[in-house]
VONUVEX-956050 format. One record per residue: residue number from 1; x negated, y negated, z negated of N, C-alpha, C in turn. Coordinates in steps of 0.02 Angstrom, whole numbers, padded with zeros to 5 digits. Each point is the difference from the previous one (the first is absolute). Layout:
% residues N
+-----+--------+--------+--------+--------+--------+--------+--------+--------+--------+
!   i !    nc1 !    nc2 !    nc3 !   cac1 !   cac2 !   cac3 !    cc1 !    cc2 !    cc3 !
+-----+--------+--------+--------+--------+--------+--------+--------+--------+--------+
! NUM !      X !      Y !      Z !      X !      Y !      Z !      X !      Y !      Z !
...
+-----+--------+--------+--------+--------+--------+--------+--------+--------+--------+
% end
This chain:
% residues 81
+-----+--------+--------+--------+--------+--------+--------+--------+--------+--------+
!   i !    nc1 !    nc2 !    nc3 !   cac1 !   cac2 !   cac3 !    cc1 !    cc2 !    cc3 !
+-----+--------+--------+--------+--------+--------+--------+--------+--------+--------+
!   1 ! -04253 ! -04538 ! -04776 !  00046 ! -00050 ! -00015 !  00066 ! -00006 !  00031 !
!   2 !  00041 ! -00021 ! -00033 !  00065 ! -00006 !  00035 !  00017 ! -00027 !  00074 !
!   3 !  00040 !  00005 !  00037 !  00014 ! -00030 !  00054 !  00036 ! -00057 !  00010 !
!   4 !  00029 ! -00023 ! -00073 !  00054 ! -00042 !  00003 ! -00022 ! -00076 !  00005 !
!   5 !  00010 ! -00018 !  00066 ! -00038 ! -00061 !  00007 !  00039 ! -00051 !  00022 !
!   6 !  00060 !  00016 ! -00034 !  00070 ! -00062 !  00017 ! -00021 ! -00057 ! -00032 !
!   7 ! -00026 ! -00014 ! -00056 ! -00024 ! -00073 ! -00026 ! -00057 ! -00028 !  00039 !
!   8 ! -00047 !  00053 !  00008 ! -00056 ! -00028 !  00023 ! -00015 !  00001 !  00083 !
!   9 ! -00030 ! -00038 !  00045 !  00007 !  00016 !  00068 !  00044 ! -00045 !  00041 !
!  10 !  00033 ! -00062 ! -00037 !  00038 ! -00021 !  00041 ! -00016 ! -00081 ! -00003 !
!  11 ! -00061 ! -00013 ! -00010 ! -00032 ! -00060 !  00002 ! -00023 ! -00006 !  00070 !
!  12 ! -00023 !  00059 !  00033 ! -00032 ! -00003 !  00058 ! -00005 !  00062 !  00040 !
!  13 ! -00012 !  00009 !  00071 !  00014 !  00054 !  00037 ! -00069 !  00036 ! -00010 !
!  14 ! -00060 ! -00033 ! -00022 ! -00064 !  00043 ! -00011 !  00003 !  00038 ! -00060 !
!  15 !  00018 ! -00019 ! -00051 !  00030 !  00030 ! -00060 !  00035 !  00060 !  00001 !
!  16 !  00039 ! -00016 !  00039 !  00074 !  00056 !  00016 ! -00021 !  00054 !  00037 !
!  17 ! -00067 ! -00008 !  00050 ! -00038 !  00032 !  00032 ! -00040 !  00049 ! -00040 !
!  18 ! -00037 ! -00039 ! -00039 ! -00064 !  00039 ! -00040 !  00040 !  00062 ! -00055 !
!  19 !  00058 ! -00027 ! -00030 !  00034 !  00034 ! -00043 !  00032 !  00068 !  00043 !
!  20 !  00009 ! -00009 !  00067 !  00052 !  00059 !  00030 ! -00047 !  00057 !  00005 !
!  21 ! -00063 !  00007 !  00029 ! -00053 !  00062 ! -00026 !  00043 !  00063 !  00035 !
!  22 !  00032 ! -00008 !  00046 !  00021 !  00063 !  00046 ! -00051 !  00051 !  00008 !
!  23 ! -00053 ! -00032 !  00030 ! -00051 !  00074 !  00016 ! -00049 !  00015 ! -00059 !
!  24 !  00009 ! -00043 ! -00054 ! -00064 !  00005 ! -00056 !  00020 ! -00033 ! -00055 !
!  25 ! -00024 !  00030 ! -00065 !  00014 ! -00044 ! -00060 !  00000 ! -00063 ! -00004 !
!  26 !  00049 ! -00049 ! -00009 ! -00027 ! -00068 !  00007 ! -00048 ! -00018 ! -00066 !
!  27 ! -00040 ! -00053 !  00016 ! -00037 ! -00022 ! -00048 !  00024 ! -00053 ! -00050 !
!  28 !  00072 ! -00035 !  00025 !  00030 ! -00035 ! -00037 !  00064 !  00017 !  00000 !
!  29 !  00029 !  00020 ! -00071 !  00069 !  00046 !  00002 !  00020 ! -00025 ! -00070 !
!  30 !  00073 !  00014 ! -00013 !  00034 ! -00003 ! -00071 !  00000 !  00056 ! -00027 !
!  31 ! -00039 !  00002 ! -00055 ! -00010 !  00058 ! -00059 !  00075 !  00004 ! -00035 !
!  32 ! -00001 !  00076 ! -00020 !  00066 !  00032 ! -00037 !  00020 ! -00065 ! -00050 !
!  33 ! -00045 ! -00042 ! -00025 !  00017 ! -00045 ! -00046 !  00022 ! -00064 !  00015 !
!  34 !  00012 ! -00017 !  00075 !  00042 ! -00054 !  00017 ! -00063 ! -00059 !  00024 !
!  35 ! -00079 !  00030 ! -00008 ! -00049 ! -00055 ! -00003 ! -00013 !  00013 !  00075 !
!  36 ! -00025 ! -00058 !  00042 ! -00019 !  00008 !  00057 ! -00090 ! -00010 ! -00014 !
!  37 ! -00032 !  00049 !  00020 ! -00063 !  00029 ! -00004 ! -00043 !  00000 !  00076 !
!  38 ! -00064 ! -00016 ! -00020 ! -00047 !  00011 !  00077 ! -00056 !  00041 ! -00035 !
!  39 ! -00014 !  00055 !  00037 ! -00044 !  00038 ! -00014 ! -00075 ! -00021 !  00013 !
!  40 ! -00031 ! -00011 ! -00045 ! -00066 ! -00023 !  00008 ! -00060 !  00032 ! -00008 !
!  41 ! -00001 !  00064 ! -00011 ! -00051 !  00056 ! -00003 !  00017 !  00068 ! -00004 !
!  42 ! -00047 !  00023 ! -00005 ! -00010 !  00082 ! -00004 ! -00040 !  00026 ! -00074 !
!  43 !  00035 !  00043 ! -00025 ! -00033 !  00024 ! -00055 ! -00014 !  00081 ! -00008 !
!  44 ! -00033 !  00034 ! -00017 ! -00003 !  00064 ! -00006 !  00032 !  00020 ! -00075 !
!  45 !  00056 !  00043 ! -00001 !  00034 !  00010 ! -00069 ! -00025 !  00062 ! -00018 !
!  46 !  00021 !  00022 ! -00064 ! -00022 !  00051 ! -00044 !  00010 !  00069 !  00039 !
!  47 !  00042 !  00000 !  00045 !  00022 !  00056 !  00034 ! -00050 !  00013 !  00055 !
!  48 ! -00035 ! -00041 !  00001 ! -00059 ! -00007 !  00072 !  00045 ! -00041 !  00070 !
!  49 !  00057 ! -00002 ! -00016 !  00055 ! -00033 !  00053 ! -00024 ! -00064 !  00002 !
!  50 !  00010 ! -00027 !  00067 ! -00014 ! -00077 !  00015 !  00082 ! -00038 ! -00031 !
!  51 ! -00012 ! -00058 ! -00037 !  00056 ! -00037 ! -00010 !  00004 ! -00077 !  00023 !
!  52 !  00043 ! -00027 !  00004 ! -00002 ! -00083 !  00020 !  00001 ! -00034 ! -00060 !
!  53 ! -00037 ! -00050 ! -00005 !  00003 ! -00053 ! -00042 !  00048 ! -00046 !  00024 !
!  54 !  00053 ! -00022 ! -00027 !  00053 ! -00053 !  00012 ! -00002 ! -00052 ! -00041 !
!  55 !  00011 ! -00065 !  00014 ! -00008 ! -00078 ! -00029 !  00072 ! -00026 !  00020 !
!  56 !  00041 ! -00031 ! -00040 !  00040 ! -00027 !  00006 !  00002 ! -00063 !  00038 !
!  57 !  00031 ! -00024 !  00067 ! -00018 ! -00062 !  00029 !  00059 ! -00033 ! -00010 !
!  58 ! -00022 ! -00083 ! -00003 !  00054 ! -00040 ! -00033 !  00026 ! -00041 !  00063 !
!  59 ! -00046 ! -00019 !  00062 !  00004 ! -00028 !  00055 ! -00003 !  00046 !  00058 !
!  60 !  00036 ! -00008 !  00054 ! -00004 !  00010 !  00053 ! -00057 !  00007 !  00040 !
!  61 ! -00054 !  00050 !  00007 ! -00048 ! -00019 !  00044 ! -00008 ! -00016 !  00065 !
!  62 !  00063 ! -00008 !  00025 !  00015 ! -00023 !  00081 !  00012 ! -00080 ! -00005 !
!  63 !  00046 ! -00004 ! -00050 !  00031 ! -00074 !  00004 !  00005 ! -00044 ! -00046 !
!  64 ! -00033 !  00036 ! -00065 ! -00007 ! -00047 ! -00053 !  00056 ! -00004 ! -00049 !
!  65 !  00066 !  00023 !  00029 !  00054 ! -00021 ! -00057 ! -00014 !  00055 ! -00057 !
!  66 !  00037 ! -00038 ! -00048 ! -00012 !  00040 ! -00066 !  00059 !  00057 ! -00006 !
!  67 ! -00038 !  00064 ! -00021 !  00057 !  00058 !  00002 !  00023 !  00025 ! -00084 !
!  68 ! -00051 ! -00001 ! -00038 !  00018 !  00014 ! -00080 ! -00054 ! -00049 ! -00031 !
!  69 !  00027 ! -00015 ! -00064 ! -00042 ! -00038 ! -00051 ! -00034 !  00057 ! -00041 !
!  70 ! -00062 ! -00021 ! -00041 ! -00019 !  00036 ! -00040 !  00043 !  00030 ! -00053 !
!  71 !  00043 ! -00057 ! -00027 !  00057 !  00026 ! -00060 !  00029 !  00055 !  00037 !
!  72 !  00027 ! -00004 !  00061 !  00039 !  00049 !  00017 ! -00026 !  00069 !  00013 !
!  73 ! -00059 !  00006 !  00011 ! -00048 !  00061 ! -00004 !  00008 !  00025 ! -00060 !
!  74 ! -00034 ! -00041 ! -00053 !  00006 !  00017 ! -00069 !  00061 !  00026 ! -00021 !
!  75 !  00048 ! -00021 !  00016 !  00067 !  00017 ! -00035 !  00024 !  00073 !  00031 !
!  76 ! -00024 ! -00001 !  00050 !  00007 !  00079 !  00045 ! -00054 !  00053 ! -00036 !
!  77 ! -00042 ! -00026 ! -00037 ! -00045 !  00054 ! -00030 ! -00069 !  00009 !  00036 !
!  78 ! -00002 ! -00041 !  00059 ! -00062 !  00012 !  00053 ! -00067 ! -00053 ! -00027 !
!  79 !  00015 ! -00050 ! -00056 ! -00052 ! -00056 ! -00013 ! -00050 !  00051 ! -00053 !
!  80 ! -00052 ! -00040 ! -00009 ! -00069 !  00015 ! -00020 !  00013 ! -00005 ! -00081 !
!  81 !  00050 ! -00036 ! -00035 !  00000 ! -00021 ! -00059 !  00026 !  00058 ! -00044 !
+-----+--------+--------+--------+--------+--------+--------+--------+--------+--------+
% end
């Protein structure tokens, strides 16, 4: 995932810190598509590597602010439709 958190992480200090991940790969990050994702699980990939399962998040898990809408995610190509 991309490190571009300029749009996200401004609602509260907790989200900003969670996205920083200086010592580890953050579980909440902005993808290359500009969508904010949360890693929700691990899966074994075809090449036997472990991959992350990511899901778009719409509200900040810390303060509850709306971060993006399902329509915005769909428009960026991250929706299931």
